[in-house]
N, CA, C and O atoms as a MOPAC input file, in Angstrom:
PM7 MOZYME 1SCF
protein

 N      0.83600 1    -1.17200 1     0.00000 1
 C      0.00000 1     0.00000 1     0.00000 1
 C      0.89000 1     1.24700 1     0.00000 1
 O      1.85500 1     1.34300 1     0.75800 1
 N      0.53400 1     2.20800 1    -0.88000 1
 C      1.32500 1     3.42400 1    -0.99800 1
 C      0.64800 1     4.53600 1    -0.21500 1
 O     -0.54700 1     4.79600 1    -0.35300 1
 N      1.44300 1     5.16500 1     0.59500 1
 C      0.92000 1     6.30400 1     1.37100 1
 C      1.04400 1     7.60200 1     0.57600 1
 O      1.89500 1     7.73300 1    -0.30300 1
 N      0.19700 1     8.53300 1     0.89700 1
 C      0.18900 1     9.80800 1     0.19700 1
 C      1.51400 1    10.55000 1     0.35900 1
 O      1.94700 1    11.24200 1    -0.56200 1
 N      2.13900 1    10.42000 1     1.47600 1
 C      3.38800 1    11.13500 1     1.70800 1
 C      4.50200 1    10.58200 1     0.85100 1
 O      5.49300 1    11.27400 1     0.61900 1
 N      4.37500 1     9.37900 1     0.38300 1
 C      5.41300 1     8.78400 1    -0.44100 1
 C      5.32100 1     9.24500 1    -1.88700 1
 O      6.33000 1     9.21800 1    -2.59200 1
 N      4.16300 1     9.66400 1    -2.35500 1
 C      3.97800 1    10.03400 1    -3.75700 1
 C      4.12800 1    11.52500 1    -4.02000 1
 O      4.31600 1    11.91700 1    -5.17200 1
 N      4.05500 1    12.34200 1    -3.03100 1
 C      4.13500 1    13.78400 1    -3.20100 1
 C      5.55600 1    14.23200 1    -2.89100 1
 O      6.11300 1    13.91500 1    -1.84000 1
 N      6.12300 1    14.97000 1    -3.82300 1
 C      7.48700 1    15.47800 1    -3.61500 1
 C      7.45500 1    16.57400 1    -2.55300 1
 O      6.47200 1    17.30500 1    -2.43500 1
 N      8.50000 1    16.67800 1    -1.80800 1
 C      8.53200 1    17.73800 1    -0.79100 1
 C      8.56300 1    19.11300 1    -1.46700 1
 O      9.18600 1    19.29100 1    -2.51300 1
 N      7.89500 1    20.05500 1    -0.86100 1
 C      7.83100 1    21.41800 1    -1.39600 1
 C      9.12600 1    22.13000 1    -1.03300 1
 O      9.56000 1    22.13600 1     0.11900 1
 N      9.72400 1    22.72700 1    -2.05500 1
 C     10.97100 1    23.45300 1    -1.82000 1
 C     10.67200 1    24.75700 1    -1.08800 1
 O      9.70400 1    25.45200 1    -1.39800 1
 N     11.49100 1    25.06400 1    -0.14400 1
 C     11.33500 1    26.31500 1     0.58600 1
 C     11.83000 1    27.46400 1    -0.29100 1
 O     12.84700 1    27.33600 1    -0.97300 1
 N     11.11800 1    28.57700 1    -0.27200 1
 C     11.58400 1    29.71300 1    -1.07800 1
 C     12.91500 1    30.24100 1    -0.53600 1
 O     13.16000 1    30.26800 1     0.67000 1
 N     13.73600 1    30.64600 1    -1.45600 1
 C     15.02700 1    31.17900 1    -1.02100 1
 C     14.79900 1    32.53700 1    -0.36600 1
 O     13.92400 1    33.29600 1    -0.78400 1
 N     15.57000 1    32.83100 1     0.63800 1
 C     15.37800 1    34.11500 1     1.32400 1
 C     15.70700 1    35.26400 1     0.36900 1
 O     16.64100 1    35.19300 1    -0.43000 1
 N     14.91400 1    36.30900 1     0.48300 1
 C     15.14900 1    37.48000 1    -0.35300 1
 C     16.40900 1    38.18600 1     0.11200 1
 O     16.64800 1    38.34700 1     1.30900 1
 N     17.18900 1    38.59300 1    -0.83300 1
 C     18.38100 1    39.34000 1    -0.42200 1
 C     17.98000 1    40.69500 1     0.15200 1
 O     16.98000 1    41.28200 1    -0.26200 1
 N     18.74600 1    41.17300 1     1.08200 1
 C     18.46800 1    42.46500 1     1.69100 1
 C     18.73200 1    43.59100 1     0.71000 1
 O     19.21100 1    43.36000 1    -0.40000 1
 N     18.42300 1    44.79000 1     1.11700 1
 C     18.66600 1    45.91000 1     0.21400 1
 C     20.14700 1    46.01200 1    -0.12500 1
 O     21.01100 1    46.00400 1     0.75200 1
 N     20.41200 1    46.10800 1    -1.42500 1
 C     21.79900 1    46.19000 1    -1.85300 1
 C     22.16100 1    47.63100 1    -2.15700 1
 O     21.32900 1    48.42400 1    -2.59900 1
 N     23.37800 1    47.93900 1    -1.91700 1
 C     23.88800 1    49.25400 1    -2.27800 1
 C     24.11300 1    49.24600 1    -3.78900 1
 O     24.72200 1    48.31200 1    -4.31100 1
 N     23.63100 1    50.27800 1    -4.50800 1
 C     23.81700 1    50.27300 1    -5.95400 1
 C     25.29900 1    50.26300 1    -6.31200 1
 O     26.12500 1    50.87400 1    -5.63500 1
 N     25.61200 1    49.55600 1    -7.39200 1
 C     26.99700 1    49.46400 1    -7.83400 1
 C     27.48000 1    50.83800 1    -8.29500 1
 O     26.83800 1    51.48400 1    -9.12300 1
 N     28.59700 1    51.27100 1    -7.76000 1
 C     29.17300 1    52.53900 1    -8.19300 1
 C     30.42500 1    52.24700 1    -9.01200 1
 O     31.13800 1    51.27100 1    -8.77600 1
 N     30.66500 1    53.11900 1    -9.97200 1
 C     31.82100 1    52.96100 1   -10.85100 1
 C     32.57300 1    54.27700 1   -10.90800 1
 O     32.03400 1    55.33000 1   -10.56700 1
 N     33.80300 1    54.20900 1   -11.33700 1
 C     34.61000 1    55.42200 1   -11.47100 1
 C     34.13700 1    56.22500 1   -12.68200 1
 O     33.37700 1    55.73600 1   -13.51800 1
 N     34.60200 1    57.45000 1   -12.74900 1
 C     34.22900 1    58.30700 1   -13.87500 1
 C     34.74800 1    57.72400 1   -15.18600 1
 O     34.06600 1    57.79400 1   -16.20900 1
 N     35.93100 1    57.15800 1   -15.16200 1
 C     36.49300 1    56.55900 1   -16.37900 1
 C     35.67900 1    55.35300 1   -16.82200 1
 O     35.42900 1    55.17800 1   -18.01500 1
 N     35.26400 1    54.51900 1   -15.87000 1
 C     34.45200 1    53.35200 1   -16.20900 1
 C     33.08200 1    53.78500 1   -16.73700 1
 O     32.55300 1    53.16800 1   -17.66100 1
 N     32.51000 1    54.83500 1   -16.15800 1
 C     31.22400 1    55.33800 1   -16.62500 1
 C     31.36200 1    55.91400 1   -18.03600 1
 O     30.49000 1    55.71800 1   -18.88200 1
 N     32.46100 1    56.62300 1   -18.28000 1
 C     32.70100 1    57.17600 1   -19.61400 1
 C     32.79700 1    56.05500 1   -20.64400 1
 O     32.24400 1    56.16500 1   -21.73900 1
 N     33.48000 1    55.00600 1   -20.30500 1
 C     33.59300 1    53.87300 1   -21.21900 1
 C     32.22300 1    53.22000 1   -21.42200 1
 O     31.87900 1    52.83500 1   -22.54000 1
 N     31.45100 1    53.09600 1   -20.35500 1
 C     30.12500 1    52.48000 1   -20.43700 1
 C     29.18400 1    53.29400 1   -21.32500 1
 O     28.40600 1    52.72700 1   -22.09100 1
 N     29.25700 1    54.63200 1   -21.22200 1
 C     28.38300 1    55.51200 1   -22.00000 1
 C     28.99300 1    55.88400 1   -23.35000 1
 O     28.38200 1    56.61600 1   -24.12800 1
 N     30.19100 1    55.38300 1   -23.62500 1
 C     30.89900 1    55.63200 1   -24.88300 1
 C     31.12200 1    57.12900 1   -25.10300 1
 O     30.77900 1    57.68300 1   -26.14700 1
 N     31.70500 1    57.75900 1   -24.09200 1
 C     32.04900 1    59.17200 1   -24.19800 1
 C     33.37900 1    59.38500 1   -23.47800 1
 O     33.97900 1    58.43200 1   -22.98200 1
 N     33.83000 1    60.61900 1   -23.42200 1
 C     35.12600 1    60.89200 1   -22.80100 1
 C     34.96500 1    61.16100 1   -21.29900 1
 O     33.87400 1    61.45600 1   -20.81100 1
 N     36.06300 1    61.05000 1   -20.60400 1
 C     36.09300 1    61.33700 1   -19.17200 1
 C     35.76700 1    62.81400 1   -18.94000 1
 O     35.11700 1    63.16200 1   -17.95400 1
 N     36.21600 1    63.67100 1   -19.84300 1
 C     35.94200 1    65.10200 1   -19.74500 1
 C     34.44500 1    65.37400 1   -19.85800 1
 O     33.91300 1    66.23000 1   -19.15100 1
 N     33.76900 1    64.65200 1   -20.73900 1
 C     32.32500 1    64.82300 1   -20.90900 1
 C     31.58100 1    64.38600 1   -19.64600 1
 O     30.56600 1    64.98400 1   -19.28700 1
 N     32.07300 1    63.35800 1   -18.97700 1
 C     31.47700 1    62.93200 1   -17.70300 1
 C     31.60100 1    64.06400 1   -16.68900 1
 O     30.66300 1    64.32900 1   -15.93800 1
 N     32.74900 1    64.72800 1   -16.66500 1
 C     32.93300 1    65.88400 1   -15.78400 1
 C     31.95000 1    66.99100 1   -16.09700 1
 O     31.42400 1    67.63100 1   -15.18700 1
 N     31.69300 1    67.22700 1   -17.39200 1
 C     30.72200 1    68.24200 1   -17.80500 1
 C     29.31700 1    67.85700 1   -17.35300 1
 O     28.56800 1    68.69600 1   -16.85400 1
 N     28.96500 1    66.58900 1   -17.52800 1
 C     27.63800 1    66.12200 1   -17.09400 1
 C     27.48700 1    66.24800 1   -15.58300 1
 O     26.41100 1    66.58500 1   -15.08700 1
 N     28.55300 1    65.98100 1   -14.86100 1
 C     28.50600 1    66.11800 1   -13.39900 1
 C     28.36400 1    67.59400 1   -13.01500 1
 O     27.61000 1    67.92600 1   -12.10000 1
 N     29.07800 1    68.47100 1   -13.70200 1
 C     28.99900 1    69.90600 1   -13.39900 1
 C     27.60000 1    70.45200 1   -13.67800 1
 O     27.13400 1    71.35200 1   -12.98000 1
 N     26.92800 1    69.90900 1   -14.70100 1
 C     25.57100 1    70.34000 1   -15.03600 1
 C     24.51300 1    69.60700 1   -14.21300 1
 O     23.31700 1    69.79900 1   -14.43400 1
 N     24.93600 1    68.77900 1   -13.27700 1
 C     24.05900 1    67.99000 1   -12.39800 1
 C     23.17000 1    67.02400 1   -13.16800 1
 O     22.06700 1    66.70100 1   -12.72600 1
 N     23.64800 1    66.56500 1   -14.31400 1
 C     22.92600 1    65.52900 1   -15.04700 1
 C     23.13600 1    64.20100 1   -14.34500 1
 O     22.19000 1    63.44000 1   -14.14000 1
 N     24.37100 1    63.92800 1   -13.98000 1
 C     24.69600 1    62.72800 1   -13.20200 1
 C     25.29500 1    63.18800 1   -11.88100 1
 O     25.92800 1    64.24100 1   -11.80300 1
 N     25.08800 1    62.39300 1   -10.85400 1
 C     25.53000 1    62.77500 1    -9.51500 1
 C     26.46700 1    61.73000 1    -8.94500 1
 O     26.20600 1    60.52900 1    -9.01800 1
 N     27.54800 1    62.20200 1    -8.38500 1
 C     28.50500 1    61.31500 1    -7.71900 1
 C     27.95900 1    60.96900 1    -6.34000 1
 O     27.44400 1    61.83500 1    -5.63200 1
 N     28.07300 1    59.70700 1    -5.96500 1
 C     27.64300 1    59.26900 1    -4.63700 1
 C     28.80800 1    58.56500 1    -3.96600 1
 O     29.17600 1    57.44700 1    -4.32800 1
 N     29.37200 1    59.23200 1    -2.99600 1
 C     30.48500 1    58.63600 1    -2.27100 1
 C     31.71500 1    58.50800 1    -3.14500 1
 O     32.27800 1    59.50700 1    -3.59300 1
 N     32.12600 1    57.28100 1    -3.38300 1
 C     33.38400 1    57.04500 1    -4.08800 1
 C     33.22100 1    56.86700 1    -5.59200 1
 O     34.20000 1    56.56000 1    -6.27200 1
 N     32.02000 1    57.05000 1    -6.13600 1
 C     31.84100 1    56.87000 1    -7.57600 1
 C     30.45600 1    57.27600 1    -8.03200 1
 O     29.72600 1    57.97400 1    -7.32900 1
 N     30.11400 1    56.82700 1    -9.22000 1
 C     28.81600 1    57.12400 1    -9.80900 1
 C     27.96600 1    55.86400 1    -9.80800 1
 O     28.44600 1    54.80800 1   -10.21800 1
 N     26.70500 1    55.94300 1    -9.35700 1
 C     25.83700 1    54.76400 1    -9.43900 1
 C     25.54000 1    54.47300 1   -10.91400 1
 O     24.98800 1    55.31400 1   -11.62300 1
 N     25.90800 1    53.29000 1   -11.35700 1
 C     25.86100 1    52.95600 1   -12.77800 1
 C     24.45200 1    53.06000 1   -13.35400 1
 O     24.25200 1    53.73100 1   -14.36700 1
 N     23.47400 1    52.41200 1   -12.73000 1
 C     22.11700 1    52.40000 1   -13.27200 1
 C     21.50000 1    53.79800 1   -13.28000 1
 O     20.92100 1    54.21400 1   -14.28400 1
 N     21.61900 1    54.51800 1   -12.17800 1
 C     21.04600 1    55.86400 1   -12.08700 1
 C     21.70300 1    56.80400 1   -13.09600 1
 O     21.02900 1    57.62600 1   -13.71800 1
 N     23.00200 1    56.68000 1   -13.25300 1
 C     23.71700 1    57.54600 1   -14.18500 1
 C     23.31100 1    57.25900 1   -15.62500 1
 O     23.15500 1    58.17600 1   -16.43200 1
 N     23.14200 1    55.99000 1   -15.93700 1
 C     22.72900 1    55.61500 1   -17.29600 1
 C     21.34100 1    56.16900 1   -17.60200 1
 O     21.12600 1    56.73100 1   -18.67500 1
 N     20.40300 1    56.02100 1   -16.67900 1
 C     19.04300 1    56.51800 1   -16.87900 1
 C     19.05200 1    58.04700 1   -16.99300 1
 O     18.37900 1    58.60500 1   -17.86000 1
 N     19.79700 1    58.71500 1   -16.13900 1
 C     19.86600 1    60.17900 1   -16.18200 1
 C     20.44800 1    60.64800 1   -17.51200 1
 O     19.96900 1    61.62700 1   -18.08400 1
 N     21.46200 1    59.96800 1   -18.00400 1
 C     22.07800 1    60.33900 1   -19.27700 1
 C     21.11100 1    60.12200 1   -20.43600 1
 O     21.03000 1    60.95400 1   -21.34000 1
 N     20.38100 1    59.01600 1   -20.41500 1
 C     19.41500 1    58.74300 1   -21.47900 1
 C     18.28400 1    59.77000 1   -21.48100 1
 O     17.76900 1    60.12400 1   -22.54200 1
 N     17.90100 1    60.24100 1   -20.31600 1
 C     16.87000 1    61.28700 1   -20.23300 1
 C     17.41000 1    62.63700 1   -20.68600 1
 O     16.64800 1    63.48400 1   -21.15000 1
 N     18.70400 1    62.84200 1   -20.55900 1
 C     19.34200 1    64.10100 1   -20.92100 1
 C     19.50400 1    64.22900 1   -22.43900 1
 O     19.45500 1    65.34100 1   -22.96600 1
 N     19.69300 1    63.13500 1   -23.13700 1
 C     19.97500 1    63.16600 1   -24.57000 1
 C     18.91800 1    63.87900 1   -25.41500 1
 O     19.29800 1    64.65100 1   -26.29500 1
 N     17.62200 1    63.66900 1   -25.20500 1
 C     16.64200 1    64.40700 1   -26.02700 1
 C     16.72400 1    65.92000 1   -25.84900 1
 O     16.47900 1    66.67000 1   -26.79400 1
 N     17.06500 1    66.37000 1   -24.65100 1
 C     17.21000 1    67.81200 1   -24.42400 1
 C     18.36300 1    68.36300 1   -25.25100 1
 O     18.26000 1    69.45500 1   -25.81000 1
 N     19.46200 1    67.61400 1   -25.33200 1
 C     20.61300 1    68.04800 1   -26.12300 1
 C     20.23700 1    68.10600 1   -27.60200 1
 O     20.60800 1    69.04500 1   -28.30500 1
 N     19.50400 1    67.10600 1   -28.06800 1
 C     19.09000 1    67.07800 1   -29.46900 1
 C     18.15700 1    68.24400 1   -29.78300 1
 O     18.24800 1    68.83300 1   -30.86000 1
 N     17.26900 1    68.58100 1   -28.86400 1
 C     16.34800 1    69.70000 1   -29.07900 1
 C     17.10800 1    71.02100 1   -29.14400 1
 O     16.78900 1    71.88600 1   -29.96000 1
 N     18.10000 1    71.17400 1   -28.29200 1
 C     18.90800 1    72.39100 1   -28.29900 1
 C     19.67900 1    72.49600 1   -29.61400 1
 O     19.76300 1    73.57400 1   -30.20100 1
 N     20.23800 1    71.38100 1   -30.07400 1
 C     20.98500 1    71.38600 1   -31.33000 1
 C     20.07000 1    71.72700 1   -32.50700 1
 O     20.45700 1    72.48300 1   -33.39800 1
 N     18.86900 1    71.17600 1   -32.51000 1
 C     17.92800 1    71.46000 1   -33.59000 1
 C     17.52200 1    72.93400 1   -33.57800 1
 O     17.40800 1    73.56500 1   -34.62900 1
 N     17.30700 1    73.46400 1   -32.39400 1
 C     16.93700 1    74.87900 1   -32.27300 1
 C     18.08000 1    75.76400 1   -32.75900 1
 O     17.84200 1    76.74900 1   -33.45700 1
 N     19.30600 1    75.42700 1   -32.40200 1
 C     20.46200 1    76.20200 1   -32.83700 1
 C     20.59100 1    76.17100 1   -34.35600 1
 O     20.91100 1    77.18400 1   -34.97800 1
 N     20.34400 1    75.01900 1   -34.94400 1
 C     20.41900 1    74.88300 1   -36.39500 1
 C     19.33400 1    75.74000 1   -37.05700 1
 O     19.59200 1    76.39600 1   -38.06600 1
 N     18.14100 1    75.73600 1   -36.50100 1
 C     17.05200 1    76.55300 1   -37.04500 1
 C     17.36800 1    78.03600 1   -36.89600 1
 O     17.10800 1    78.82400 1   -37.80500 1
 N     17.92900 1    78.41600 1   -35.75100 1
 C     18.30700 1    79.81600 1   -35.53500 1
 C     19.36400 1    80.25900 1   -36.53600 1
 O     19.29100 1    81.36800 1   -37.06500 1
 N     20.34100 1    79.40500 1   -36.79900 1
 C     21.38900 1    79.73700 1   -37.75300 1
 C     20.81200 1    79.90400 1   -39.15800 1
 O     21.21700 1    80.80500 1   -39.89200 1
 N     19.87300 1    79.04300 1   -39.53100 1
 C     19.24100 1    79.16200 1   -40.85100 1
 C     18.44000 1    80.46600 1   -40.95300 1
 O     18.43800 1    81.11800 1   -41.99700 1
 N     17.76900 1    80.83400 1   -39.87500 1
 C     16.99500 1    82.07200 1   -39.85800 1
 C     17.91900 1    83.28500 1   -39.99600 1
 O     17.62100 1    84.20800 1   -40.75300 1
 N     19.01600 1    83.28400 1   -39.28000 1
 C     19.97000 1    84.39400 1   -39.36200 1
 C     20.54000 1    84.49600 1   -40.77300 1
 O     20.70000 1    85.59700 1   -41.29900 1
 N     20.84500 1    83.36300 1   -41.38400 1
 C     21.36700 1    83.38100 1   -42.75300 1
 C     20.34600 1    83.95600 1   -43.72600 1
 O     20.70700 1    84.72900 1   -44.61300 1
 N     19.08000 1    83.58900 1   -43.57400 1
 C     18.03000 1    84.10600 1   -44.45100 1
 C     17.84300 1    85.60400 1   -44.24300 1
 O     17.69400 1    86.35200 1   -45.20900 1
 N     17.85100 1    86.03900 1   -43.00500 1
 C     17.68800 1    87.47100 1   -42.72400 1
 C     18.87400 1    88.27500 1   -43.26300 1
 O     18.68900 1    89.38300 1   -43.76800 1
 N     20.06800 1    87.73800 1   -43.16100 1
 C     21.25500 1    88.40500 1   -43.68800 1
 C     21.16200 1    88.53900 1   -45.20000 1
 O     21.50500 1    89.58300 1   -45.75400 1
 N     20.69700 1    87.48100 1   -45.87700 1
 C     20.53500 1    87.53600 1   -47.33100 1
 C     19.51200 1    88.60300 1   -47.71800 1
 O     19.72700 1    89.33500 1   -48.68400 1
 N     18.41400 1    88.70200 1   -46.98700 1
 C     17.39800 1    89.72800 1   -47.26000 1
 C     17.96500 1    91.12500 1   -47.05300 1
 O     17.71300 1    92.03500 1   -47.84200 1
 N     18.73500 1    91.28100 1   -45.98100 1
 C     19.33700 1    92.57800 1   -45.68700 1
 C     20.30500 1    92.98600 1   -46.79100 1
 O     20.31900 1    94.14500 1   -47.20600 1
 N     21.10300 1    92.05400 1   -47.26300 1
 C     22.04500 1    92.34500 1   -48.35000 1
 C     21.29500 1    92.75700 1   -49.62200 1
 O     21.69000 1    93.70600 1   -50.30000 1
 N     20.22000 1    92.04600 1   -49.93900 1
 C     19.42500 1    92.39700 1   -51.12100 1
 C     18.85800 1    93.80700 1   -50.98900 1
 O     18.88100 1    94.59100 1   -51.93900 1
 N     18.36300 1    94.10900 1   -49.82600 1
 C     17.79100 1    95.44400 1   -49.60300 1
 C     18.85700 1    96.51600 1   -49.73600 1
 O     18.61400 1    97.56800 1   -50.32700 1
 N     20.02900 1    96.25800 1   -49.19300 1
 C     21.13200 1    97.21800 1   -49.30600 1
 C     21.52300 1    97.40200 1   -50.75800 1
 O     21.77800 1    98.52400 1   -51.19700 1
 N     21.57300 1    96.31400 1   -51.50800 1
 C     21.91200 1    96.39700 1   -52.92600 1
 C     20.87000 1    97.22300 1   -53.68500 1
 O     21.22300 1    98.02800 1   -54.54600 1
 N     19.60200 1    97.02500 1   -53.36900 1
 C     18.54400 1    97.81200 1   -54.02500 1
 C     18.63800 1    99.29000 1   -53.67600 1
 O     18.44000 1   100.15400 1   -54.53000 1
 N     18.94100 1    99.57200 1   -52.41300 1
 C     19.05100 1   100.97000 1   -51.98700 1
 C     20.23000 1   101.65100 1   -52.66400 1
 O     20.18200 1   102.85100 1   -52.93600 1
 N     21.27000 1   100.90900 1   -52.93400 1
 C     22.44400 1   101.50400 1   -53.59100 1
 C     22.14000 1   101.83300 1   -55.06000 1
 O     22.78700 1   102.69500 1   -55.65500 1
 N     21.17000 1   101.15100 1   -55.62500 1
 C     20.82000 1   101.40300 1   -57.02900 1
 C     19.91900 1   102.62600 1   -57.20100 1
 O     19.84700 1   103.18400 1   -58.29600 1
 N     19.23600 1   103.04900 1   -56.14400 1
 C     18.34000 1   104.21000 1   -56.21900 1
 C     19.14000 1   105.48600 1   -56.40300 1
 O     20.23300 1   105.62100 1   -55.85400 1
 N     18.60300 1   106.42500 1   -57.17200 1
 C     19.30200 1   107.70900 1   -57.31000 1
 C     19.32700 1   108.47200 1   -55.98600 1
 O     18.37700 1   108.39900 1   -55.20700 1
 N     20.40000 1   109.19400 1   -55.73700 1
 C     20.55600 1   109.93000 1   -54.47300 1
 C     20.09800 1   111.35800 1   -54.63200 1
 O     20.15000 1   111.92500 1   -55.72300 1
 N     19.65100 1   111.93000 1   -53.54400 1
 C     19.45000 1   113.34800 1   -53.40300 1
 C     18.14000 1   113.94200 1   -53.88400 1
 O     18.14000 1   115.16400 1   -54.03200 1
 N     17.10700 1   113.32800 1   -54.13100 1
 C     15.85900 1   113.99500 1   -54.52100 1
 C     15.13000 1   114.49000 1   -53.35900 1
 O     14.05800 1   115.07700 1   -53.50600 1

């Protein structure tokens, strides 16, 4: 005769949850390599408070997310600068045309 306890496998105990971990921090050089930029650019991002140093380094995950959120702002600024430059060029061309026309008018009437 087979007993019920013989046919049922023992239930595995859940593994204990790990306690709160301190986020992994990396050096500025390691972060620069991770983000594929220069160490100097990391310094610029830190100065602009895009990424924040915590203790002995930069938290890798937080820094990556902050940098990814920062990129669209940089692209928008670059696009605006390009549009501004095109506008200035167009206005300069109009001004030159107007000056050329004024030089063709007879003087002194």
